[in-house]
C-alpha positions as CSV (number, residue, x, y, z in Angstrom):
1,M,173.0,75.7,93.6
2,S,170.6,73.5,91.7
3,G,170.6,73.3,87.9
4,P,167.9,74.2,85.5
5,V,164.5,72.5,85.8
6,D,163.9,69.7,83.3
7,Y,160.2,70.2,82.4
8,R,160.0,67.1,80.3
9,L,158.5,65.4,83.3
10,S,157.3,61.8,83.4
11,P,154.9,60.4,86.1
12,D,156.4,58.5,89.0
13,S,155.8,54.8,89.4
14,D,152.3,55.5,90.8
15,G,151.4,57.6,87.8
16,Y,151.6,61.0,89.5
17,F,152.7,64.3,88.0
18,G,153.6,65.9,91.2
19,V,150.3,65.7,93.1
20,Y,148.1,65.1,90.0
21,G,147.2,61.9,88.2
22,G,147.4,58.5,89.9
23,V,145.1,55.6,89.8
24,H,141.7,56.2,91.5
25,V,139.7,53.3,90.1
26,P,137.8,50.2,91.4
27,D,140.0,47.4,92.6
28,C,139.0,45.2,89.7
29,L,140.7,47.6,87.2
30,I,144.0,48.0,89.0
31,G,145.4,44.7,87.7
32,P,144.4,45.3,84.1
33,L,145.8,48.9,84.2
34,Q,149.1,47.6,85.7
35,E,149.3,45.1,82.9
36,V,148.9,47.8,80.2
37,A,151.5,50.0,81.9
38,H,154.0,47.1,82.2
39,A,153.4,46.1,78.6
40,Y,153.8,49.6,77.3
41,H,157.1,50.2,79.1
42,R,158.4,46.9,77.7
43,I,157.0,47.1,74.1
44,S,157.6,50.8,73.5
45,R,161.3,50.1,73.8
46,S,161.1,47.3,71.3
47,A,162.8,47.9,67.9
48,D,160.0,46.0,66.2
49,F,157.3,48.2,67.8
50,I,159.2,51.4,67.0
51,A,159.9,50.4,63.4
52,E,156.2,49.5,62.8
53,L,155.0,52.8,64.3
54,R,157.4,54.8,62.3
55,Y,156.3,53.0,59.1
56,I,152.7,53.8,60.0
57,R,153.5,57.5,60.7
58,K,155.2,57.9,57.3
59,H,153.3,55.7,54.9
60,F,149.7,55.7,56.4
61,Q,149.3,58.9,58.4
62,G,151.3,61.1,56.0
63,R,153.8,62.4,58.6
64,P,155.5,64.7,59.0
65,T,152.7,67.3,58.7
66,P,154.0,70.7,57.5
67,I,154.2,74.1,59.0
68,S,152.4,76.9,57.1
69,Y,153.2,80.6,57.4
70,C,150.0,82.7,57.6
71,R,151.1,85.8,55.6
72,R,147.7,87.4,55.0
73,L,146.4,86.8,58.5
74,S,149.6,88.1,60.0
75,D,149.5,91.2,57.8
76,S,145.9,91.9,58.8
77,L,147.0,92.0,62.5
78,D,150.2,94.1,61.9
79,G,152.0,92.3,64.7
80,A,153.8,89.1,65.4
81,R,153.9,86.6,62.5
82,I,151.6,83.6,62.9
83,Y,152.5,80.0,61.8
84,L,150.5,76.8,61.9
85,K,151.5,73.3,62.6
86,R,149.2,71.5,60.2
87,E,147.8,68.5,62.2
88,D,144.6,69.1,60.1
89,L,146.6,67.4,57.3
90,N,147.2,64.3,59.3
91,H,145.2,61.4,57.9
92,S,141.6,61.5,59.3
93,G,141.9,65.2,59.8
94,A,143.3,65.8,63.3
95,H,146.1,65.0,65.7
96,K,144.0,62.2,67.3
97,L,145.4,59.5,64.9
98,N,148.8,60.0,66.4
99,H,147.9,58.3,69.7
100,C,145.1,56.1,68.2
101,M,147.5,54.2,65.9
102,G,149.9,53.9,68.8
103,E,147.3,52.6,71.1
104,A,145.9,50.2,68.6
105,L,149.4,48.9,67.8
106,L,149.9,48.3,71.5
107,A,146.6,46.4,71.6
108,K,147.8,44.2,68.8
109,Y,151.1,43.5,70.6
110,I,149.4,42.5,73.9
111,G,146.7,40.4,72.3
112,K,143.6,42.5,72.8
113,K,140.7,41.8,70.4
114,R,138.6,44.9,71.0
115,I,139.2,48.6,71.5
116,I,136.7,51.1,72.9
117,A,136.7,54.8,73.5
118,E,134.7,58.0,74.1
119,T,134.5,60.9,71.7
120,G,133.2,64.5,71.8
121,A,133.8,66.2,68.5
122,G,134.1,62.8,66.9
123,Q,137.7,63.2,65.7
124,H,139.0,60.7,68.3
125,G,136.2,58.3,67.4
126,V,137.0,58.6,63.7
127,A,140.7,58.1,64.4
128,L,140.2,55.0,66.6
129,A,137.8,53.6,64.0
130,T,140.5,54.2,61.4
131,A,143.1,52.4,63.5
132,A,140.7,49.5,64.2
133,A,140.1,49.0,60.5
134,Y,143.8,49.1,59.8
135,F,144.6,46.5,62.4
136,G,141.4,44.4,62.1
137,L,140.2,45.0,65.6
138,E,136.6,45.4,66.9
139,C,135.8,49.0,67.8
140,E,133.1,50.6,69.9
141,I,132.7,54.4,70.3
142,H,130.6,56.0,73.1
143,M,129.3,59.5,72.2
144,G,126.8,61.8,73.8
145,E,123.5,62.4,72.0
146,V,124.1,66.1,71.9
147,D,127.5,65.6,70.1
148,I,126.0,63.0,67.8
149,A,123.6,65.7,66.6
150,K,126.3,68.3,66.3
151,Q,128.9,66.1,64.6
152,A,126.8,64.0,62.2
153,P,129.6,63.8,59.5
154,N,132.0,62.2,61.9
155,V,129.3,59.8,63.2
156,A,128.8,58.7,59.6
157,R,132.6,58.3,59.1
158,M,132.9,56.1,62.2
159,K,130.1,53.8,61.1
160,L,131.5,53.6,57.5
161,L,134.9,52.5,59.0
162,G,133.1,49.7,60.8
163,A,132.8,51.0,64.4
164,K,129.8,50.6,66.6
165,V,128.6,54.0,67.8
166,V,126.9,53.9,71.2
167,P,124.6,56.9,72.0
168,V,125.0,58.2,75.5
169,T,121.6,59.4,76.8
170,F,122.1,60.3,80.5
171,G,123.3,63.6,82.1
172,L,124.2,66.4,79.7
173,R,124.8,63.8,77.0
174,T,128.2,65.2,76.0
175,L,131.9,64.3,76.5
176,K,132.0,63.7,80.3
177,E,129.1,61.3,80.1
178,A,130.7,59.6,77.0
179,V,133.7,58.9,79.2
180,D,131.5,57.6,82.0
181,S,129.8,55.2,79.6
182,A,133.0,54.0,78.0
183,F,134.6,53.3,81.4
184,E,131.5,51.2,82.4
185,E,131.9,49.2,79.2
186,Y,135.6,48.7,79.8
187,L,134.8,47.3,83.3
188,K,132.8,44.5,81.8
189,D,135.8,42.9,80.0
190,P,139.2,44.5,80.6
191,V,141.0,41.2,79.7
192,N,140.1,41.3,76.0
193,T,139.5,45.0,75.7
194,L,141.8,48.0,75.6
195,Y,140.3,51.4,76.5
196,C,141.9,53.9,74.2
197,I,141.2,57.1,76.0
198,G,141.1,60.2,73.8
199,S,143.3,62.6,75.7
200,V,146.1,62.9,78.3
201,V,143.5,62.1,81.0
202,G,142.3,59.1,83.0
203,P,144.1,56.8,85.4
204,H,147.8,55.9,84.8
205,P,149.1,54.8,82.3
206,F,146.7,56.6,79.9
207,P,148.1,60.2,80.3
208,L,151.6,58.8,79.7
209,L,150.7,56.7,76.7
210,V,148.8,59.5,74.9
211,R,151.5,62.1,75.7
212,D,154.3,59.9,74.3
213,F,152.4,59.1,71.1
214,Q,151.5,62.8,70.7
215,E,155.1,64.0,71.3
216,V,155.8,63.5,67.6
217,V,154.0,66.8,66.9
218,G,156.4,68.8,69.1
219,I,159.5,67.0,67.8
220,E,158.6,67.7,64.2
221,A,157.5,71.3,64.8
222,R,160.7,72.4,66.6
223,E,162.9,71.0,63.8
224,Q,160.7,72.4,61.1
225,F,160.4,75.8,62.6
226,L,164.2,76.1,63.0
227,E,164.7,75.0,59.4
228,M,162.1,77.4,58.1
229,T,163.1,80.5,60.1
230,G,166.4,79.9,61.7
231,N,164.9,80.7,65.1
232,L,162.5,79.2,67.7
233,P,159.0,80.8,67.9
234,E,158.6,83.3,70.7
235,A,155.3,81.6,71.6
236,V,153.3,78.4,71.0
237,T,149.5,78.2,71.4
238,A,147.3,75.2,71.5
239,C,143.7,74.6,72.6
240,V,143.1,72.6,75.8
241,G,140.2,70.5,76.7
242,G,141.7,67.3,78.0
243,G,144.9,68.5,76.5
244,S,146.4,65.9,74.1
245,N,147.3,68.2,71.2
246,A,148.7,70.8,73.5
247,M,150.8,68.4,75.4
248,G,152.1,67.0,72.1
249,I,153.4,70.3,70.8
250,F,154.5,71.7,74.2
251,R,156.8,68.7,74.7
252,G,158.9,69.9,71.8
253,F,159.5,73.4,73.3
254,V,159.2,72.9,77.1
255,N,162.9,73.3,77.8
256,D,163.3,76.2,75.3
257,P,162.9,80.0,75.9
258,T,159.5,79.9,74.2
259,E,156.3,81.0,75.9
260,L,153.7,78.3,76.0
261,Y,149.9,79.1,76.1
262,G,147.2,76.5,76.7
263,V,143.9,78.0,75.5
264,E,140.7,76.9,77.3
265,P,137.1,77.4,76.2
266,L,135.5,80.3,78.0
267,G,132.3,79.6,76.0
268,K,129.6,82.2,76.7
269,G,131.4,83.6,79.7
270,P,132.5,82.8,83.3
271,K,129.0,81.8,84.6
272,V,128.8,78.2,85.8
273,G,127.6,76.0,83.0
274,D,128.6,78.5,80.3
275,H,132.3,77.4,79.9
276,A,134.7,74.6,80.3
277,A,137.8,76.5,81.6
278,S,139.0,73.9,84.2
279,M,142.4,75.5,84.8
280,T,141.0,79.0,85.1
281,Y,138.1,78.3,87.4
282,G,138.6,74.7,88.7
283,T,140.1,73.3,91.9
284,P,141.9,70.0,92.5
285,G,139.5,67.0,92.5
286,I,139.1,63.4,91.3
287,L,137.5,62.6,87.9
288,H,137.5,59.5,85.8
289,G,140.2,57.8,87.9
290,F,142.7,60.6,88.2
291,K,143.4,63.9,90.1
292,C,143.3,67.2,88.2
293,Y,142.0,70.7,88.2
294,L,138.3,70.1,88.1
295,L,135.1,72.3,87.7
296,Q,133.2,70.9,90.7
297,D,130.6,71.7,93.2
298,E,131.0,71.7,97.0
299,A,130.4,68.0,97.1
300,G,133.1,67.3,94.6
301,E,130.7,66.5,91.8
302,P,131.6,67.8,88.3
303,L,129.8,70.9,87.2
304,P,128.0,71.3,83.9
305,V,130.3,72.5,81.1
306,Y,129.8,74.1,77.7
307,S,131.8,75.0,74.6
308,C,130.8,75.5,71.0
309,A,133.7,73.0,70.4
310,S,132.5,69.6,71.4
311,G,136.0,68.3,71.9
312,L,136.7,70.9,74.6
313,D,133.6,70.6,76.8
314,Y,135.2,68.5,79.6
315,P,135.2,69.5,83.3
316,G,138.8,68.3,83.9
317,V,142.2,68.5,82.3
318,G,145.3,66.3,81.9
319,P,147.4,65.9,85.1
320,E,150.7,66.9,83.4
321,H,149.0,70.2,82.4
322,C,148.1,70.7,86.0
323,Q,151.7,70.2,87.1
324,L,153.0,72.6,84.4
325,R,150.5,75.2,85.5
326,D,151.6,75.0,89.1
327,L,155.2,75.2,88.0
328,G,154.5,78.3,86.0
329,R,155.9,76.8,82.8
330,V,152.7,77.0,80.8
331,K,150.2,79.9,80.9
332,Y,146.6,78.8,80.7
333,V,144.4,81.4,79.1
334,T,140.9,81.5,77.6
335,A,139.0,82.3,74.4
336,L,135.3,82.9,74.1
337,D,133.0,81.2,71.6
338,S,132.7,84.5,69.8
339,E,136.5,84.9,69.5
340,A,136.9,81.3,68.3
341,I,134.1,81.8,65.7
342,D,135.8,85.0,64.5
343,A,139.1,83.2,64.1
344,F,137.3,80.4,62.3
345,F,136.0,82.8,59.6
346,K,139.2,84.8,59.4
347,L,141.5,81.9,58.9
348,S,139.1,80.5,56.3
349,R,138.9,83.7,54.4
350,L,142.5,84.9,54.6
351,E,144.4,81.7,54.4
352,G,142.1,79.2,52.7
353,I,142.3,76.9,55.8
354,I,139.0,75.9,57.6
355,P,140.0,75.0,61.2
356,A,138.2,72.8,63.7
357,L,136.3,74.9,66.3
358,E,138.7,73.4,68.9
359,S,141.7,74.7,67.0
360,A,140.1,78.0,66.4
361,H,140.4,78.8,70.1
362,A,144.2,78.5,69.7
363,V,144.1,80.7,66.6
364,A,141.9,83.3,68.4
365,Y,144.4,83.7,71.2
366,A,147.3,83.8,68.8
367,M,145.6,86.6,67.0
368,K,145.2,88.6,70.2
369,L,148.8,87.8,71.3
370,A,150.2,88.9,67.9
371,T,148.8,92.4,68.3
372,E,150.2,92.6,71.9
373,M,153.7,91.3,70.9
374,E,154.0,93.5,67.8
375,Q,157.0,91.4,66.5
376,G,158.3,87.9,66.7
377,A,156.6,84.6,65.7
378,I,153.8,82.6,67.2
379,L,153.3,78.9,66.3
380,V,149.7,77.5,66.6
381,N,149.0,73.9,66.8
382,L,146.2,73.6,64.3
383,S,144.9,70.4,65.8
384,G,142.2,69.6,63.3
385,R,140.2,70.6,60.2
386,G,136.7,72.1,60.3
387,D,134.7,69.9,58.0
388,K,133.0,68.3,60.9
389,D,131.8,71.8,62.2
390,L,130.5,73.3,59.0
391,D,126.8,72.4,59.5
392,Y,126.9,73.7,63.1
393,V,128.7,76.9,62.2
394,I,126.5,77.7,59.2
395,E,123.3,76.9,61.1
396,N,124.3,79.2,64.0
397,Y,126.5,81.8,62.5
398,G,125.8,81.8,58.8
399,F,128.8,82.5,56.6
400,G,130.4,85.3,58.6
401,D,130.5,88.9,57.6
402,T,129.5,88.2,54.0
403,E,127.0,85.6,52.7
404,A,128.3,83.0,50.2
405,K,127.6,84.0,46.6
């Protein structure tokens, strides 16, 4: 009889999580990607690298981030208790800095002079610009024109930090096209440049790198929750676009008797082009150099996607998430725009915490789950703060139920 499954899975030597992941890229990129993978496996076990990263986590990022108990929100639901892992209090306002500082430190160790990336909501772009400023690296951020208009505060922050922001003007001009554009730029000079992808997606070794750097969230959260309550949470929720914040917190609980929920954006509903729920409506396909569940047409081309949260409007999802879905360890569920907006206002009014619209999807599902469970505890990964979304929310939804006085 076989023993229990160890869900803390790593990719095989070819970068596959089961049948997902891999390296589906032009031949000219295979060598540079192998170089990054080899360097990461060597350097990440170096005492010098680990010590410097730990120093950065504590003295620059402000880690560990705390866990907050949402007493008033929980009381309003009369069900399970809701807690938040406060990644919104991480320096630069989101979980993204966890992997950006790690990737930029890796770039420094392997002699890269320039780092580039895509961004949707702008939090990854801000985080990478922050890391570039810290280490003295050149930085270039590719961002769709639609998202540039929606996320003006983050665009200003990137430029203030010294990054070059490249508007992406083709296609839907959102996150998928930003990744396309950044990959094209990376192809021009992979020798001197490190592509610091913004989630647990892309060809190997990117899903591995980002996951490992984000795992600090789950390690902290498990220890903190036990110390605070004496128990593990009955459930953990996290929003899923590409899936970096979710994978980070899930890693802390994946071998525990805790239900894990990845919350996808259902947007305006299930109609094609009205959502970005890859796990719910997608099928296996190839995107941006890796295999995953993908919203695609009959020819295998990515379908248009939408979410009120710019960081979630991606037609694919990280390969490790795909494996965890197939294994049944993580349940992938959805939240509508309307539910996320409701959670945005309720968390703001009842707890004094303004969440990112991405994170509001995880809060929304936790609120629904709390009423169904009636008792127990739910931990939400509050992956980012909502400063970046204020103009968009106010313009489209006002101030919620009551106007500001």
